[in-house]
C-alpha positions as CSV (number, residue, x, y, z in Angstrom):
1,X,17.4,45.6,-11.7
2,X,17.9,42.2,-13.2
3,X,21.3,40.6,-13.2
4,X,23.0,38.7,-16.1
5,X,24.3,35.1,-16.2
6,X,26.4,33.7,-19.0
7,X,25.4,30.2,-20.3
8,X,26.8,28.7,-23.5
9,X,27.9,32.0,-24.8
10,X,24.4,33.5,-24.3
11,X,23.3,36.1,-21.8
12,X,20.5,35.1,-19.5
13,X,18.4,37.4,-17.4
14,X,18.1,36.6,-13.7
15,X,15.7,38.2,-11.2
16,X,13.7,37.4,-8.1
17,X,9.9,37.2,-8.2
18,X,7.6,36.0,-5.5
19,X,10.5,34.7,-3.5
20,X,11.8,32.6,-6.4
21,X,14.7,33.1,-8.8
22,X,13.7,33.4,-12.4
23,X,16.1,32.7,-15.2
24,X,15.2,33.6,-18.8
25,X,17.4,33.8,-22.0
26,X,17.8,37.1,-23.6
27,X,18.8,35.4,-26.9
28,X,21.8,37.8,-27.1
29,X,25.2,36.2,-27.7
30,X,28.1,37.3,-25.6
31,X,30.3,38.8,-28.2
32,X,31.4,42.1,-26.6
33,X,30.6,45.1,-24.5
34,X,27.7,46.3,-26.8
35,X,26.0,43.0,-26.6
36,X,26.3,42.9,-22.8
37,X,24.8,46.3,-22.5
38,X,21.9,45.4,-24.8
39,X,21.4,42.2,-22.8
40,X,21.2,44.2,-19.6
41,X,18.6,46.5,-21.1
42,X,16.7,43.4,-22.3
43,X,16.9,41.7,-18.9
44,X,15.6,44.8,-17.2
45,X,12.7,45.0,-19.6
46,X,11.9,41.3,-19.2
47,X,11.8,41.7,-15.4
48,X,9.6,44.8,-15.6
49,X,7.2,43.0,-18.0
50,X,7.1,39.8,-15.8
51,X,6.3,41.9,-12.8
52,X,3.6,43.8,-14.6
53,X,5.4,47.1,-14.5
54,X,5.7,47.5,-18.2
55,X,3.5,46.4,-21.2
56,X,5.2,44.0,-23.6
57,X,5.0,46.5,-26.5
58,X,6.7,49.1,-24.3
59,X,9.4,46.6,-23.3
60,X,10.1,45.7,-26.9
61,X,10.3,49.4,-27.8
62,X,12.7,50.0,-25.0
63,X,15.0,47.2,-26.2
64,X,14.8,48.4,-29.8
65,X,15.7,51.9,-28.7
66,X,18.7,50.6,-26.7
67,X,19.8,48.6,-29.8
68,X,19.6,51.7,-32.0
69,X,21.7,53.7,-29.6
70,X,24.3,51.0,-29.7
71,X,24.2,50.8,-33.5
72,X,22.9,47.2,-33.3
73,X,19.3,47.8,-34.4
74,X,17.4,45.5,-36.8
75,X,13.8,46.3,-37.8
76,X,11.3,43.9,-36.3
77,X,9.3,42.4,-39.3
78,X,5.6,42.2,-39.3
79,X,4.0,38.8,-39.2
80,X,3.3,38.9,-42.9
81,X,6.8,40.1,-43.8
82,X,8.5,37.3,-41.9
83,X,6.3,34.5,-43.0
84,X,6.3,35.4,-46.6
85,X,10.1,35.5,-46.6
86,X,10.4,32.2,-44.7
87,X,11.9,29.4,-46.8
88,X,10.7,26.0,-45.7
89,X,13.0,23.0,-45.9
90,X,12.3,19.5,-47.2
91,X,10.9,18.1,-50.4
92,X,9.0,20.2,-52.9
93,X,5.6,19.0,-51.9
94,X,6.4,19.9,-48.3
95,X,7.5,23.4,-49.4
96,X,4.3,23.9,-51.4
97,X,2.1,22.8,-48.5
98,X,4.0,25.1,-46.1
99,X,3.5,28.1,-48.4
100,X,-0.2,27.3,-48.7
101,X,-0.6,27.0,-44.9
102,X,1.1,30.4,-44.5
103,X,-1.1,32.0,-47.1
104,X,-4.2,30.7,-45.5
105,X,-3.0,31.8,-42.0
106,X,-2.3,35.3,-43.2
107,X,-5.6,35.6,-44.9
108,X,-7.5,34.4,-41.9
109,X,-5.8,36.5,-39.2
110,X,-6.5,39.7,-41.2
111,X,-5.1,42.9,-39.7
112,X,-3.1,40.9,-37.2
113,X,-0.8,40.0,-40.1
114,X,0.4,43.6,-40.2
115,X,1.4,43.7,-36.6
116,X,5.0,43.1,-35.5
117,X,6.0,39.5,-35.3
118,X,6.8,39.7,-31.6
119,X,3.3,40.8,-30.9
120,X,1.6,37.8,-32.6
121,X,-0.5,36.4,-29.7
122,X,-1.5,33.0,-28.6
123,X,-5.1,34.0,-28.9
124,X,-4.7,34.9,-32.6
125,X,-3.2,31.5,-33.2
126,X,-5.9,29.7,-31.3
127,X,-8.6,31.5,-33.1
128,X,-7.1,30.6,-36.5
129,X,-7.0,26.9,-35.6
130,X,-10.5,27.0,-34.2
131,X,-11.8,28.6,-37.4
132,X,-10.0,26.0,-39.6
133,X,-11.4,23.1,-37.6
134,X,-14.9,24.2,-38.6
135,X,-13.8,24.4,-42.3
136,X,-11.5,21.5,-43.0
137,X,-10.5,18.1,-41.6
138,X,-8.6,17.8,-38.4
139,X,-5.6,16.3,-40.2
140,X,-5.4,19.3,-42.5
141,X,-5.5,21.7,-39.5
142,X,-2.8,19.7,-37.8
143,X,-0.6,20.2,-40.9
144,X,-1.3,23.9,-40.9
145,X,-0.2,24.1,-37.3
146,X,2.9,22.1,-38.0
147,X,4.0,24.4,-40.8
148,X,3.4,27.6,-38.9
149,X,5.1,26.1,-35.9
150,X,8.2,25.3,-37.9
151,X,8.4,28.9,-39.3
152,X,8.0,30.5,-35.9
153,X,10.5,28.1,-34.3
154,X,13.1,29.3,-36.8
155,X,12.3,32.9,-35.7
156,X,12.9,31.9,-32.1
157,X,16.2,30.1,-32.9
158,X,17.4,33.2,-34.9
159,X,16.6,35.4,-31.9
160,X,13.9,37.4,-33.8
161,X,11.3,36.6,-31.2
162,X,11.5,35.1,-27.7
163,X,8.6,32.6,-27.9
164,X,6.5,30.8,-30.4
165,X,2.8,31.5,-29.8
166,X,1.5,28.8,-32.1
167,X,3.5,26.2,-30.1
168,X,1.6,27.2,-27.0
169,X,-1.7,26.2,-28.5
170,X,-2.9,22.6,-27.9
171,X,-4.8,21.5,-31.0
172,X,-6.5,18.5,-29.5
173,X,-8.0,20.6,-26.7
174,X,-9.8,22.8,-29.2
175,X,-12.3,20.1,-30.2
176,X,-14.3,17.5,-28.3
177,X,-12.5,14.3,-27.5
178,X,-13.0,11.7,-30.1
179,X,-14.1,14.2,-32.8
180,X,-10.7,14.4,-34.4
181,X,-11.7,12.2,-37.3
182,X,-15.3,12.1,-38.5
183,X,-14.8,8.8,-40.3
184,X,-12.5,6.0,-39.1
185,X,-10.8,3.9,-41.7
186,X,-11.6,0.2,-41.5
187,X,-9.8,-2.7,-43.1
188,X,-11.0,-4.7,-46.1
189,X,-12.3,-8.2,-45.5
190,X,-10.2,-10.8,-47.2
191,X,-13.1,-11.4,-49.7
192,X,-12.9,-7.7,-50.6
193,X,-9.1,-7.9,-51.0
194,X,-9.5,-10.9,-53.3
195,X,-12.0,-8.9,-55.3
196,X,-9.6,-5.9,-55.6
197,X,-6.5,-7.9,-56.6
198,X,-8.4,-10.3,-58.9
199,X,-11.2,-8.2,-60.5
200,X,-10.1,-4.6,-60.5
201,X,-8.7,-3.4,-63.8
202,X,-5.1,-2.5,-64.5
203,X,-3.3,-0.7,-62.8
204,X,-5.4,-1.0,-59.6
205,X,-5.3,-4.7,-59.1
206,X,-1.5,-4.6,-59.4
207,X,-1.1,-1.4,-57.3
208,X,-3.2,-3.0,-54.5
209,X,-1.3,-6.3,-54.6
210,X,2.0,-4.5,-54.5
211,X,0.8,-2.5,-51.5
212,X,-0.5,-5.6,-49.7
213,X,2.7,-7.6,-50.3
214,X,5.0,-4.8,-49.2
215,X,3.3,-4.3,-45.9
216,X,0.4,-2.0,-46.8
217,X,2.5,0.8,-48.1
218,X,0.7,4.0,-49.0
219,X,-0.8,4.8,-52.4
220,X,1.8,7.6,-53.1
221,X,4.7,5.3,-52.4
222,X,3.4,2.5,-54.6
223,X,2.3,4.9,-57.4
224,X,5.9,6.3,-57.6
225,X,7.7,3.0,-57.1
226,X,10.7,2.8,-59.4
227,X,12.3,-0.2,-61.0
228,X,15.6,0.7,-59.3
229,X,13.9,-0.2,-56.0
230,X,13.0,-3.7,-57.2
231,X,15.9,-6.2,-57.1
232,X,14.8,-9.4,-58.9
233,X,18.2,-11.0,-58.3
234,X,18.2,-10.5,-54.5
235,X,14.4,-10.7,-54.4
236,X,13.8,-7.6,-52.3
237,X,12.0,-4.3,-52.7
238,X,13.4,-1.1,-51.2
239,X,10.9,1.7,-50.4
240,X,11.6,5.0,-48.7
241,X,8.2,6.3,-47.5
242,X,7.4,9.8,-48.5
243,X,5.5,10.6,-45.3
244,X,8.1,9.6,-42.7
245,X,11.3,9.0,-44.8
246,X,11.5,5.6,-43.3
247,X,13.4,2.9,-45.3
248,X,11.3,-0.3,-45.8
249,X,12.9,-3.5,-47.1
250,X,10.4,-6.1,-48.2
251,X,11.1,-9.6,-49.6
252,X,10.0,-10.0,-53.2
253,X,7.6,-13.0,-52.7
254,X,6.8,-15.2,-55.7
255,X,3.2,-13.9,-56.1
256,X,4.4,-10.3,-56.4
257,X,7.5,-11.2,-58.4
258,X,5.3,-12.8,-61.2
259,X,3.1,-9.6,-61.4
260,X,6.0,-7.2,-61.5
261,X,7.9,-9.2,-64.1
262,X,4.8,-9.0,-66.3
263,X,4.8,-5.2,-66.0
264,X,8.5,-4.7,-66.7
265,X,9.4,-2.6,-69.7
266,X,13.0,-1.8,-70.8
267,X,13.7,1.9,-70.4
268,X,10.8,2.7,-68.0
269,X,11.7,4.5,-64.8
270,X,8.5,3.8,-62.9
271,X,6.8,0.5,-62.3
272,X,3.5,2.3,-63.0
273,X,4.5,5.2,-65.2
274,X,1.0,6.5,-66.0
275,X,0.0,6.4,-62.3
276,X,3.2,8.1,-61.3
277,X,2.6,10.9,-63.7
278,X,-1.0,11.4,-62.5
279,X,0.2,11.3,-58.9
280,X,2.6,14.2,-59.6
281,X,-0.2,16.3,-61.2
282,X,-3.1,15.4,-58.9
283,X,-2.9,12.9,-56.1
284,X,-6.6,13.4,-55.3
285,X,-7.7,12.0,-58.7
286,X,-6.1,8.7,-57.9
287,X,-8.1,8.4,-54.6
288,X,-11.3,9.4,-56.4
289,X,-10.8,6.8,-59.1
290,X,-10.1,4.0,-56.6
291,X,-13.2,5.0,-54.5
292,X,-15.2,4.7,-57.7
293,X,-14.0,1.2,-58.3
294,X,-14.9,0.2,-54.7
295,X,-18.4,1.5,-55.2
296,X,-18.7,-0.2,-58.6
297,X,-17.8,-3.6,-57.1
298,X,-20.1,-3.2,-54.1
299,X,-17.3,-2.8,-51.5
300,X,-18.4,0.7,-50.7
301,X,-21.9,2.0,-50.5
302,X,-22.9,4.6,-53.1
303,X,-23.9,7.4,-50.7
304,X,-22.8,11.0,-50.2
305,X,-21.0,11.4,-46.9
306,X,-22.1,14.4,-44.8
307,X,-19.5,17.2,-44.7
308,X,-19.2,20.7,-43.4
309,X,-17.1,23.6,-44.7
310,X,-14.6,22.7,-47.4
311,X,-14.2,19.1,-46.1
312,X,-14.0,16.4,-48.7
313,X,-16.3,13.4,-48.1
314,X,-14.2,10.7,-46.3
315,X,-15.0,7.1,-47.1
316,X,-14.5,4.4,-44.4
317,X,-12.6,2.4,-47.0
318,X,-9.9,3.6,-49.3
319,X,-6.6,2.5,-50.6
320,X,-5.2,3.2,-47.1
321,X,-7.5,0.5,-45.8
322,X,-5.0,-2.0,-47.3
323,X,-2.6,-0.9,-44.6
324,X,-5.2,-1.6,-42.0
325,X,-5.9,-5.0,-43.6
326,X,-2.3,-6.0,-43.4
327,X,-1.9,-5.1,-39.8
328,X,-5.2,-6.8,-38.9
329,X,-4.3,-10.0,-40.6
330,X,-0.8,-10.2,-39.1
331,X,-2.1,-9.4,-35.6
332,X,-4.5,-12.4,-35.9
333,X,-1.5,-14.7,-36.4
334,X,0.2,-15.4,-33.1
335,X,3.4,-16.4,-35.0
336,X,3.8,-12.8,-36.2
337,X,4.9,-10.6,-33.3
338,X,3.8,-7.0,-32.9
339,X,7.5,-5.9,-33.4
340,X,7.7,-7.8,-36.7
341,X,4.3,-6.3,-37.8
342,X,5.5,-2.8,-37.0
343,X,8.8,-3.3,-38.9
344,X,7.0,-4.7,-42.0
345,X,4.4,-2.0,-42.1
346,X,6.8,0.8,-41.0
347,X,4.7,2.4,-38.3
348,X,6.3,5.0,-36.0
349,X,4.5,3.9,-32.8
350,X,6.7,2.4,-30.1
351,X,9.7,3.6,-32.0
352,X,12.1,3.0,-29.1
353,X,11.1,-0.6,-28.8
354,X,11.4,-1.2,-32.5
355,X,14.8,0.4,-32.5
356,X,16.1,-2.6,-30.5
357,X,14.4,-5.1,-32.8
358,X,15.6,-6.3,-36.2
359,X,13.4,-8.9,-37.9
360,X,15.2,-12.0,-39.2
361,X,14.9,-12.4,-43.0
362,X,13.1,-15.8,-42.6
363,X,10.6,-14.3,-40.2
364,X,9.7,-11.7,-42.8
365,X,9.4,-14.3,-45.5
366,X,7.1,-16.4,-43.3
367,X,4.9,-13.3,-42.6
368,X,4.5,-12.5,-46.3
369,X,3.9,-16.1,-47.0
370,X,1.0,-16.0,-44.6
371,X,-0.3,-12.9,-46.3
372,X,-0.2,-14.6,-49.7
373,X,-2.1,-17.6,-48.3
374,X,-4.9,-15.3,-47.1
375,X,-5.5,-14.3,-50.7
376,X,-6.1,-17.9,-51.8
377,X,-9.7,-18.9,-51.1
378,X,-10.2,-22.0,-49.0
379,X,-11.1,-25.2,-50.9
380,X,-14.4,-27.0,-50.2
381,X,-12.4,-29.8,-48.8
382,X,-10.8,-27.5,-46.2
383,X,-14.2,-26.1,-45.3
384,X,-15.5,-29.7,-44.6
385,X,-12.5,-30.3,-42.4
């Protein structure tokens, strides 16, 4: 018979197995005699299950029966019931993506969706991820896993289940090393960047320049940039990234200030109103349009990328390559430290180190001044020197 231990107002099961003491939470709060009795039944069932004396399903039935006897019963939902009733948090696009991931998960696992939530197995979760890796891109599967993880973690916190099976699956171990991304993004050359900002039509030349001179910010963040984020008087641009929620402050350098002032219209909310509207309706169309321009100007080869399943063709160069370009250019300048580069771009890597570093305003101005100079072609006289 297992014993009980009270920790932080929660009953924990304690038993000895193979000469070692095992301590596991029952997820039952210490509120009164009924809860303690249920915790004891739960602890006994956990011990019996761990020692192989009882199947998991039998253990759960035993606990539920004890709860019913004590008048504390709650029906264990099925996988489908729980996930369809789960309310994700965050922004609207995150909620939509979560609901879509759940819908796909339930469709793929089939009859397992009608089993009790506490019987959802690690193998079912592993099979789901393996199936999706054959169908869509690694990044998409990673998002699916993240959304299902979040939902099941809530179930654990609420005491509905004792463990999250999706969290026990290592995604990167399901595919060969190095195969996580079929196509690696590469930076634009500076000649290509000059072509983009000087020869691409409105609004793409302006979008690209704004991204480049705010540290390579992502297409969605530039497409939805608001005039309220641009301070001409203080000469700064404030951006909160949609992907990480990070707050980026960039100096409004003269080259970008001239372009933005030429775009300003009284009463407009967005810097690029048409693009912002299209981004809300269909973000994919923006990427397709930009890729078309890259091909039209010879920056990208006109060839169909090989794909499998429902994967979209992934081009080695896209709007996101501007971000790679900015980092590559700054890393080539010894005067721009890696800490300063990370703060300008807003990368999450080496977060602790960056947390102890605040870039001086002049250092940022010098860095963006350097980026501006890279857009200016060298004169023949400079080449001769």
